[in-house]
C-alpha positions as CSV (number, residue, x, y, z in Angstrom):
1,M,-6.1,-4.6,9.5
2,S,-5.5,-7.6,7.4
3,Y,-4.5,-7.3,3.5
4,K,-5.4,-9.5,0.8
5,V,-2.2,-11.0,-1.4
6,I,-2.7,-11.3,-4.6
7,E,0.7,-12.3,-5.8
8,K,4.1,-13.5,-4.2
9,K,7.0,-12.1,-6.3
10,Y,10.5,-13.9,-5.8
11,D,13.5,-11.7,-6.2
12,F,16.7,-12.9,-4.7
13,E,18.6,-9.7,-5.7
14,N,16.4,-7.0,-4.1
15,G,14.1,-9.2,-1.6
16,D,10.9,-10.8,-2.2
17,K,7.7,-8.6,-2.5
18,Y,3.9,-9.1,-1.8
19,V,1.3,-7.6,-4.5
20,V,-1.7,-6.7,-1.7
21,E,-4.8,-5.5,-2.6
22,T,-6.2,-2.2,-1.3
23,K,-9.5,-0.9,-0.5
24,Q,-11.8,0.2,-2.8
25,C,-11.5,4.1,-3.3
26,F,-14.3,6.1,-2.5
27,H,-13.6,8.9,-5.2
28,C,-13.2,6.4,-8.4
29,G,-14.8,3.4,-6.7
30,E,-11.7,0.8,-8.1
31,T,-9.5,-1.3,-5.8
32,G,-5.8,-0.8,-6.4
33,T,-2.7,-2.5,-5.6
34,V,0.8,-2.3,-3.9
35,E,4.3,-3.9,-3.5
36,I,5.5,-4.3,-0.4
37,F,8.5,-6.3,0.9
38,T,8.1,-9.4,2.9
39,Q,9.7,-7.9,6.0
40,E,6.9,-5.4,6.1
41,M,4.3,-7.5,5.8
42,F,5.5,-9.5,8.7
43,Y,5.9,-6.0,10.7
44,L,2.0,-5.1,9.5
45,H,0.7,-8.4,11.1
46,Q,2.8,-8.2,14.1
47,G,1.1,-4.8,14.6
48,M,3.1,-2.1,13.6
49,H,1.7,1.3,12.0
50,I,2.0,1.5,8.2
51,Q,4.3,4.4,8.5
52,E,6.9,2.8,10.6
53,A,6.2,-0.9,8.9
54,V,6.4,-0.3,5.2
55,K,9.0,2.4,4.5
56,S,9.5,1.3,0.9
57,L,6.6,3.2,-0.1
58,D,5.9,7.0,-0.1
59,K,3.2,8.4,1.9
60,D,0.7,8.7,-0.9
61,L,1.3,4.8,-1.2
62,R,0.6,4.3,2.4
63,E,-2.4,6.4,2.2
64,Q,-3.7,4.0,-0.3
65,M,-3.1,1.1,1.9
66,I,-5.2,2.7,4.8
67,T,-8.3,3.9,2.9
68,G,-7.8,3.0,-0.7
69,T,-7.5,6.4,-2.1
70,H,-5.2,6.3,-4.8
71,P,-2.6,9.2,-5.5
72,K,-4.3,10.4,-8.5
73,C,-7.9,10.2,-7.1
74,W,-6.5,12.1,-4.0
75,L,-4.9,14.7,-6.4
76,E,-8.4,15.2,-8.2
77,M,-10.2,16.0,-4.8
78,F,-7.7,17.7,-2.9
79,G,-5.0,19.3,-5.2
80,E,-1.1,19.7,-5.0
81,E,0.0,20.3,-1.6
82,E,0.8,23.6,-0.5
């Protein structure tokens, strides 16, 4: 899967990041963005699964990378976890 890079942020203290556009959310119809580290982008391009490659994001934002569904939209559709 390829990701559309919106911006590259240079940060010498915490590590450089990419701002990546996510797919269109099927609930609200909007795209979104997430920020991932340069090394994580490399891992994705090497074919690693998101849950292994992008450990800096919580599962809600990793889901947004996969399906485009924003965390807020997910809650509106399915409610809180039990």
